[in-house]
DSSP file (Angstrom, degrees, kcal/mol; ACC not computed):
  #  RESIDUE AA STRUCTURE BP1 BP2  ACC     N-H-->O    O-->H-N    N-H-->O    O-->H-N    TCO  KAPPA ALPHA  PHI   PSI    X-CA   Y-CA   Z-CA
    1    1 A M              0   0    0      0, 0.0     2,-0.2     0, 0.0     0, 0.0   0.000 360.0 360.0 360.0 151.6  -42.2  -44.8    2.7
    2    2 A F        -     0   0    0      1,-0.0     2,-0.2     2,-0.0     0, 0.0  -0.577 360.0-124.0 -82.2 151.5  -38.4  -45.6    3.5
    3    3 A N     >  -     0   0    0     -2,-0.2     4,-2.1     1,-0.1     3,-0.2  -0.508  33.8 -92.8 -89.6 176.4  -36.4  -47.4    1.0
    4    4 A R  H  > S+     0   0    0      1,-0.3     4,-2.0     2,-0.2     5,-0.1   0.845 123.9  52.0 -58.3 -45.9  -34.6  -50.6    1.8
    5    5 A T  H  > S+     0   0    0      1,-0.2     4,-2.8     2,-0.2    -1,-0.3   0.933 110.8  47.5 -60.9 -47.4  -31.3  -48.9    2.7
    6    6 A E  H  > S+     0   0    0      1,-0.2     4,-2.4     2,-0.2    -1,-0.2   0.882 110.1  53.1 -64.6 -35.9  -33.0  -46.5    5.1
    7    7 A D  H  X S+     0   0    0     -4,-2.1     4,-2.2     2,-0.2    -1,-0.2   0.895 111.0  47.1 -68.0 -36.1  -34.9  -49.3    6.8
    8    8 A V  H  X S+     0   0    0     -4,-2.0     4,-2.1     2,-0.2    -2,-0.2   0.967 113.5  47.3 -67.5 -50.9  -31.6  -51.2    7.3
    9    9 A E  H  X S+     0   0    0     -4,-2.8     4,-2.5     1,-0.2    -2,-0.2   0.843 111.2  51.7 -52.3 -38.6  -29.9  -48.1    8.7
   10   10 A R  H  X S+     0   0    0     -4,-2.4     4,-2.2    -5,-0.2    -1,-0.2   0.919 111.2  46.5 -65.7 -46.3  -32.8  -47.4   10.9
   11   11 A T  H  X S+     0   0    0     -4,-2.2     4,-1.8     1,-0.2    -2,-0.2   0.840 112.4  51.7 -67.0 -31.5  -32.7  -51.0   12.3
   12   12 A Y  H  X S+     0   0    0     -4,-2.1     4,-2.2     2,-0.2    -2,-0.2   0.957 111.6  45.1 -60.4 -58.5  -29.0  -50.8   12.8
   13   13 A L  H  X S+     0   0    0     -4,-2.5     4,-2.4     1,-0.3    -2,-0.2   0.852 110.7  53.9 -58.0 -41.1  -29.2  -47.6   14.7
   14   14 A N  H  X S+     0   0    0     -4,-2.2     4,-2.5     1,-0.2    -1,-0.3   0.905 108.6  51.0 -65.1 -43.4  -32.1  -48.9   16.8
   15   15 A E  H  X S+     0   0    0     -4,-1.8     4,-2.5     1,-0.2    -2,-0.2   0.929 110.5  48.4 -59.0 -43.2  -30.0  -51.9   17.7
   16   16 A I  H  X S+     0   0    0     -4,-2.2     4,-1.7     1,-0.2    -2,-0.2   0.896 110.5  51.1 -67.7 -36.3  -27.0  -49.7   18.8
   17   17 A V  H  X S+     0   0    0     -4,-2.4     4,-2.5     2,-0.2    -1,-0.2   0.879 110.0  50.5 -68.2 -38.4  -29.3  -47.5   20.9
   18   18 A D  H  X S+     0   0    0     -4,-2.5     4,-2.6     1,-0.2    -2,-0.2   0.903 110.3  48.2 -64.6 -37.6  -30.8  -50.5   22.7
   19   19 A K  H  X S+     0   0    0     -4,-2.5     4,-2.2     2,-0.2    -1,-0.2   0.839 111.1  51.6 -77.1 -27.3  -27.4  -51.9   23.5
   20   20 A L  H  X S+     0   0    0     -4,-1.7     4,-2.6     2,-0.2    -1,-0.2   0.907 110.9  47.7 -59.5 -50.5  -26.3  -48.5   24.8
   21   21 A E  H  X S+     0   0    0     -4,-2.5     4,-2.3     2,-0.2    -2,-0.2   0.935 111.5  50.6 -63.1 -42.3  -29.3  -48.3   27.0
   22   22 A D  H  X S+     0   0    0     -4,-2.6     4,-2.5     1,-0.2    -2,-0.2   0.954 112.5  48.5 -54.3 -52.6  -28.7  -51.9   28.3
   23   23 A A  H  X S+     0   0    0     -4,-2.2     4,-2.0     1,-0.2    -1,-0.2   0.910 111.4  48.3 -56.2 -51.0  -25.1  -51.0   29.0
   24   24 A Y  H  X S+     0   0    0     -4,-2.6     4,-1.4     1,-0.2    -1,-0.2   0.836 111.4  49.4 -54.7 -41.0  -26.1  -47.9   30.8
   25   25 A Q  H  X S+     0   0    0     -4,-2.3     4,-3.3     1,-0.2    -1,-0.2   0.875 107.8  54.9 -70.6 -38.6  -28.7  -49.6   32.9
   26   26 A A  H  X S+     0   0    0     -4,-2.5     4,-2.3    -5,-0.2    -2,-0.2   0.909 106.5  51.6 -59.8 -39.7  -26.2  -52.3   33.8
   27   27 A D  H  X S+     0   0    0     -4,-2.0     4,-2.0     2,-0.2    -1,-0.2   0.862 110.1  49.2 -59.5 -36.1  -23.8  -49.5   35.1
   28   28 A V  H  X S+     0   0    0     -4,-1.4     4,-2.7     2,-0.2     5,-0.2   0.951 111.5  49.5 -69.2 -52.8  -26.6  -48.1   37.2
   29   29 A D  H  X S+     0   0    0     -4,-3.3     4,-1.9     1,-0.2    -2,-0.2   0.858 111.0  47.8 -54.8 -35.6  -27.4  -51.5   38.6
   30   30 A R  H  X S+     0   0    0     -4,-2.3     4,-2.4    -5,-0.2    -1,-0.2   0.911 112.1  51.6 -73.4 -40.0  -23.7  -52.2   39.4
   31   31 A S  H  X S+     0   0    0     -4,-2.0     4,-2.6     1,-0.2    -2,-0.2   0.953 111.4  46.6 -63.2 -50.0  -23.5  -48.7   41.1
   32   32 A I  H  X S+     0   0    0     -4,-2.7     4,-2.3     1,-0.2    -1,-0.2   0.852 113.8  47.9 -60.4 -34.2  -26.6  -49.3   43.3
   33   33 A L  H  X S+     0   0    0     -4,-1.9     4,-2.3    -5,-0.2    -1,-0.2   0.858 111.1  50.3 -74.3 -34.3  -25.3  -52.7   44.3
   34   34 A Y  H  X S+     0   0    0     -4,-2.4     4,-2.7     2,-0.2    -2,-0.2   0.945 111.7  50.3 -61.3 -46.4  -21.9  -51.4   45.1
   35   35 A F  H  < S+     0   0    0     -4,-2.6     4,-0.4     1,-0.2    -2,-0.2   0.909 112.4  45.0 -64.5 -46.3  -23.6  -48.6   47.2
   36   36 A A  H >< S+     0   0    0     -4,-2.3     3,-0.7     1,-0.2     4,-0.4   0.887 113.9  48.8 -62.7 -38.1  -25.7  -51.1   49.1
   37   37 A C  H >< S+     0   0    0     -4,-2.3     3,-1.1     1,-0.2    -2,-0.2   0.881 107.9  54.3 -74.1 -33.8  -22.9  -53.6   49.8
   38   38 A T  T 3< S+     0   0    0     -4,-2.7    -1,-0.2     1,-0.2    -2,-0.2   0.589 101.7  60.4 -75.5  -3.2  -20.4  -50.9   51.0
   39   39 A R  T <  S+     0   0    0     -3,-0.7    -1,-0.2    -4,-0.4     2,-0.2   0.556  74.9 112.6 -92.0 -10.9  -22.9  -49.7   53.6
   40   40 A A    <   -     0   0    0     -3,-1.1     4,-0.1    -4,-0.4    -3,-0.0  -0.490  49.1-166.8 -71.3 129.5  -23.0  -53.1   55.3
   41   41 A M  S    S-     0   0    0      2,-0.2    -1,-0.1    -2,-0.2     3,-0.1   0.890  72.9  -7.0 -90.0 -43.7  -21.5  -52.6   58.8
   42   42 A H  S    S+     0   0    0      1,-0.4     2,-0.3     0, 0.0    -2,-0.1   0.626 127.4  14.4-126.9 -23.5  -21.0  -56.2   60.0
   43   43 A R        -     0   0    0      2,-0.0     2,-0.4     0, 0.0    -1,-0.4  -0.985  53.3-159.6-155.9 146.6  -22.5  -58.7   57.8
   44   44 A L        -     0   0    0     -2,-0.3     2,-0.4    -4,-0.1    -7,-0.0  -0.999   7.7-172.6-127.2 129.9  -23.8  -58.8   54.1
   45   45 A T        -     0   0    0     -2,-0.4     2,-0.5     2,-0.0    -2,-0.0  -0.999   3.9-167.3-119.7 118.7  -26.1  -61.5   52.9
   46   46 A L        -     0   0    0     -2,-0.4     2,-0.3     2,-0.0    -2,-0.0  -0.957   7.8-177.4-109.1 134.8  -27.0  -61.6   49.2
   47   47 A T        +     0   0    0     -2,-0.5     2,-0.3     2,-0.0    -2,-0.0  -0.923   4.6 169.6-122.4 154.5  -29.8  -63.7   48.1
   48   48 A H        -     0   0    0     -2,-0.3     2,-0.4     2,-0.0     4,-0.1  -0.993  26.5-134.9-160.0 162.6  -31.1  -64.4   44.6
   49   49 A T  S    S-     0   0    0     -2,-0.3    -2,-0.0     2,-0.2     2,-0.0  -0.930  71.8  -4.3-117.4 144.3  -33.4  -66.5   42.5
   50   50 A G  S    S-     0   0    0     -2,-0.4     2,-0.1     2,-0.0    -2,-0.0  -0.301 113.0  -6.2  77.3-158.4  -32.4  -68.0   39.1
   51   51 A D  S    S-     0   0    0      1,-0.1    -2,-0.2    -2,-0.0     2,-0.1  -0.348  75.8-107.7 -70.7 151.6  -29.1  -67.4   37.5
   52   52 A L        -     0   0    0      1,-0.1     2,-0.2    -4,-0.1    -1,-0.1  -0.430  37.1-118.4 -70.1 153.7  -26.6  -64.9   38.8
   53   53 A T    >>  -     0   0    0      1,-0.1     4,-2.9    -2,-0.1     3,-0.6  -0.497  27.1-103.3 -85.2 164.0  -26.3  -61.7   36.8
   54   54 A S  H 3> S+     0   0    0      1,-0.2     4,-1.3     2,-0.2    -1,-0.1   0.743 119.4  60.6 -68.4 -12.3  -23.1  -60.8   35.2
   55   55 A I  H 34 S+     0   0    0      2,-0.2    -1,-0.2     1,-0.1    -3,-0.0   0.910 115.3  32.0 -74.9 -36.9  -22.5  -58.2   37.9
   56   56 A I  H <4 S+     0   0    0     -3,-0.6    -2,-0.2     2,-0.2    -1,-0.1   0.856 114.6  60.4 -83.4 -39.5  -22.5  -60.7   40.7
   57   57 A D  H  <        0   0    0     -4,-2.9    -2,-0.2     1,-0.3    -3,-0.2   0.865 360.0 360.0 -51.3 -45.2  -21.0  -63.5   38.6
   58   58 A S     <        0   0    0     -4,-1.3    -1,-0.3    -5,-0.2    -2,-0.2   0.454 360.0 360.0 -83.9 360.0  -17.9  -61.5   37.9
């Protein structure tokens, strides 16, 4: 079994990995959206449901 310090370190490392994965996924999503938007020839219509993502909001 792990001691308390190892449990805290493991939890902290898992949180860091989760945040890095989220950031990477956001970069991939941003790249895909950019690719799709720059291919529009004459008109681009974006639709959404719910709140805007931080990618579109900014």
